C-alpha positions in Angstrom: 0.0 0.0 0.0 2.9 2.3 0.8 4.3 1.8 -2.7 0.9 2.6 -4.2 0.7 5.7 -2.2 4.1 6.9 -3.3 3.3 6.2 -6.9 0.0 8.0 -6.8 1.5 11.0 -4.9 4.2 11.4 -7.5 1.9 10.9 -10.4 -0.6 13.4 -9.0 2.1 16.0 -8.3 3.6 15.7 -11.8 0.2 15.9 -13.5 -0.8 18.9 -11.3 2.4 20.7 -12.3 1.7 20.0 -15.9 -1.8 21.5 -15.8 -0.6 25.1 -16.2 1.7 24.0 -19.0 -1.3 22.4 -20.8 -3.4 25.5 -20.6 -0.5 27.7 -21.6 0.0 25.6 -24.7 -3.7 25.9 -25.5 -3.9 29.7 -24.9 -0.6 30.8 -26.4 -0.7 28.2 -29.1 -4.0 29.7 -30.2 -2.7 33.3 -29.7 0.3 32.8 -32.0 -1.5 30.8 -34.6 0.0 27.4 -33.9 -3.4 26.0 -33.0 -6.8 26.8 -34.5 -9.1 28.4 -31.8 -11.5 25.6 -32.2 -8.7 23.3 -31.0 -6.9 25.5 -28.5 -10.0 27.0 -26.9 -13.0 24.9 -28.1 -11.5 21.4 -27.5 -8.5 21.7 -25.2 -9.9 24.4 -22.9 -13.7 24.4 -23.1 -14.5 20.7 -23.6 -11.6 19.0 -22.0 -10.3 21.5 -19.5 -12.8 20.8 -16.7 -12.6 17.0 -16.9 -8.8 17.0 -16.9 -8.6 19.4 -13.9 -11.2 17.3 -12.1 -9.4 14.1 -12.9 -6.1 15.4 -11.5 -8.0 16.7 -8.4 -9.5 13.3 -7.7 -6.2 11.6 -8.1 -4.5 14.1 -5.8 -7.3 13.6 -3.2 -6.8 9.9 -3.2 -3.1 10.3 -2.8 -3.6 12.8 0.1 -6.0 10.4 1.9 -3.5 7.5 1.5 -0.7 9.8 2.8 -2.7 10.7 5.9 -4.2 7.3 6.8 -1.6 4.7 5.6 1.3 4.1 7.9 4.0 5.2 7.9 2.4 8.6 7.1 4.4 10.3 4.4 4.1 12.4 1.2 1.1 14.4 2.4 2.8 17.8 1.6 3.3 16.8 -2.0 -0.2 15.4 -2.2 -1.6 18.6 -0.8 0.2 20.7 -3.4 -1.0 18.4 -6.1 -4.6 19.0 -4.8 -4.3 22.7 -4.4 -3.3 23.4 -8.0 -6.4 21.8 -9.7 -8.5 23.2 -6.9 -7.4 26.7 -7.9 -8.1 25.9 -11.5 -11.6 24.7 -10.6 -12.2 27.8 -8.5 -11.3 30.1 -11.4 -13.5 28.1 -13.8 -16.4 28.5 -11.4 -15.7 32.3 -11.1 -15.8 32.7 -14.9 -18.9 30.6 -15.2 -20.6 32.7 -12.5 -19.6 35.9 -14.2 -20.9 34.7 -17.6 -24.2 33.8 -15.9 -24.5 37.2 -14.3 -24.7 39.0 -17.6 -26.7 38.4 -20.8 -25.1 36.0 -23.3 -24.5 38.6 -26.0 -21.3 39.6 -27.9 -22.6 42.6 -30.0 -22.8 46.0 -28.2 -23.7 49.2 -29.9 -24.5 52.8 -28.7 -27.2 53.0 -31.4 -29.5 50.0 -31.2 -32.0 51.3 -33.8 -29.4 52.0 -36.4 -26.1 50.4 -35.3 -22.9 51.3 -37.2 -22.2 48.9 -40.0 -18.9 47.1 -40.7 -17.3 47.5 -44.2 -17.3 44.6 -46.6 -13.5 44.3 -46.1 -13.8 43.8 -42.4 -16.6 41.3 -42.9 -14.4 39.4 -45.2 -11.6 39.4 -42.6 -14.0 38.0 -40.0 -15.0 35.2 -42.4 -11.4 34.4 -43.2 -10.7 34.0 -39.5 -13.5 31.4 -39.1 -15.4 33.8 -36.8 -18.4 31.9 -35.3 -20.4 35.1 -34.6 -22.5 36.7 -37.3 -22.8 40.5 -37.4 -26.5 40.7 -37.3 -28.5 42.9 -34.9 -31.7 41.3 -33.5 -34.5 42.7 -31.3 -33.6 40.1 -28.7 -30.0 41.2 -28.5 -31.1 44.9 -28.3 -33.5 44.2 -25.5 -30.8 42.2 -23.6 -28.4 45.1 -24.0 -30.9 47.7 -22.8 -31.5 45.7 -19.7 -27.9 45.0 -18.8 -26.1 48.1 -20.2 -28.5 51.0 -20.0 -25.7 53.5 -19.8 -24.4 52.6 -23.3 -25.8 55.5 -25.4 -24.8 57.6 -28.3 -22.1 60.1 -27.4 -23.0 63.7 -28.1 -20.1 66.2 -28.6 -20.3 70.0 -29.1 -17.7 69.7 -31.9 -18.0 69.9 -35.7 -17.9 66.4 -37.3 -14.3 66.8 -38.5 -13.1 67.8 -35.0 -15.1 65.0 -33.5 -13.6 62.5 -35.9 -10.1 63.6 -34.9 -10.9 63.2 -31.3 -12.5 59.8 -31.8 -9.4 58.6 -33.8 -7.1 59.9 -31.0 -9.2 58.1 -28.4 -9.1 54.9 -30.3 -5.3 55.1 -30.6 -4.9 56.0 -27.0 -6.7 52.8 -26.0 -4.4 50.7 -28.1 -6.9 49.7 -30.8 -5.4 48.5 -34.1 -6.9 51.0 -36.6 -7.8 49.3 -39.9 -10.0 52.0 -41.6 -9.9 55.8 -41.4 -12.6 57.3 -43.6 -12.8 60.9 -42.7 -15.4 61.8 -45.4 -17.8 59.1 -44.2 -16.9 59.7 -40.6 -16.1 56.0 -40.1 -13.2 54.4 -38.1 -12.7 50.6 -38.0 -10.4 48.9 -35.6 -9.8 45.6 -33.8 -8.5 44.4 -30.4 -6.9 41.1 -29.7 -6.8 39.5 -26.3 -3.5 38.3 -24.9 -4.8 34.9 -24.0 -6.0 32.9 -27.1 -5.7 36.0 -29.3 -9.4 36.4 -29.6 -10.3 39.4 -31.8 -13.1 41.9 -31.3 -14.0 44.2 -34.1 -15.0 47.9 -33.6 -16.6 50.5 -35.8 -17.0 54.1 -34.9 -19.4 56.4 -36.7 -19.3 60.2 -36.4 -22.4 62.0 -37.6 -23.4 65.7 -37.7 -26.0 66.8 -35.2 -27.7 70.2 -34.5 -25.5 70.8 -31.4 -22.3 69.5 -33.0 -21.8 65.8 -33.5 -22.9 62.3 -32.4 -20.4 59.5 -32.0 -21.6 55.9 -32.1 -19.6 52.9 -31.4 -20.2 49.2 -32.0 -18.0 46.4 -30.7 -18.5 42.8 -31.7 -16.6 39.6 -30.7 -15.7 37.1 -33.4 -15.8 34.1 -31.0 -17.9 33.2 -28.0 -21.6 33.5 -27.2 -20.9 35.7 -24.2 -18.2 38.4 -24.1 -18.1 38.5 -20.3 -18.9 42.2 -20.6 -15.7 43.0 -22.5 -17.4 44.9 -25.4 -19.5 47.1 -23.1 -16.4 47.9 -21.0 -14.5 48.8 -24.2 -17.2 51.2 -25.3 -17.3 52.8 -21.8 -13.5 53.2 -21.9 -13.8 54.9 -25.3 -16.5 57.2 -24.1 -14.4 58.2 -21.1 -11.4 58.8 -23.2 -13.4 60.8 -25.7 -14.8 63.0 -22.9 -11.3 63.6 -21.5 -9.7 64.2 -24.8 
């Protein structure tokens, strides 16, 4: 029994230490194009991540119980470390799940729900080429969900002429680190994208500057390419842009 305990403790510790490596390979492999997101995120993380973590946790728990109750008692520290690592992983997974459940499962946020800014054909082609799973289609259901969850996301009024408002919007986008892909001053349109560090997920953004009686109105739309829920990232991005615009 002591030999079995030693084997299980060592195996659990090795597997627990390999867990971060596994998820780093999934996340950074996807980020740098070594893995398709459907493999790195969809399979390795979303589908297999929880079962793998749970399996290591069960193995570590068995090793810990054997270390405590089988004489001579030994190896409990290693078994405890082996249990804590997957426990932290499960805790983080539950946190992300709770956060996703606390907000509506939408990934398309716009300041103008009646007439949201439209993406150019070139950007739509880029989304298609990247195997984006999310269509850029506004629906009444998504608009209703956004109103309920993000009531503060509204068109941004500026007491500036459209050309001045365009310059300020462009400066705000650059200050936030967005990758600008389109600058159409005549149409008052700016397109950009943002990539996450982990997995390299891309969100597309379009800014529309329109003339208004008191100056200009700036509308922003941010849409994720992947994922049913954006965990509030697109709304947070629009709020950050609004604040940057106000302070510019």
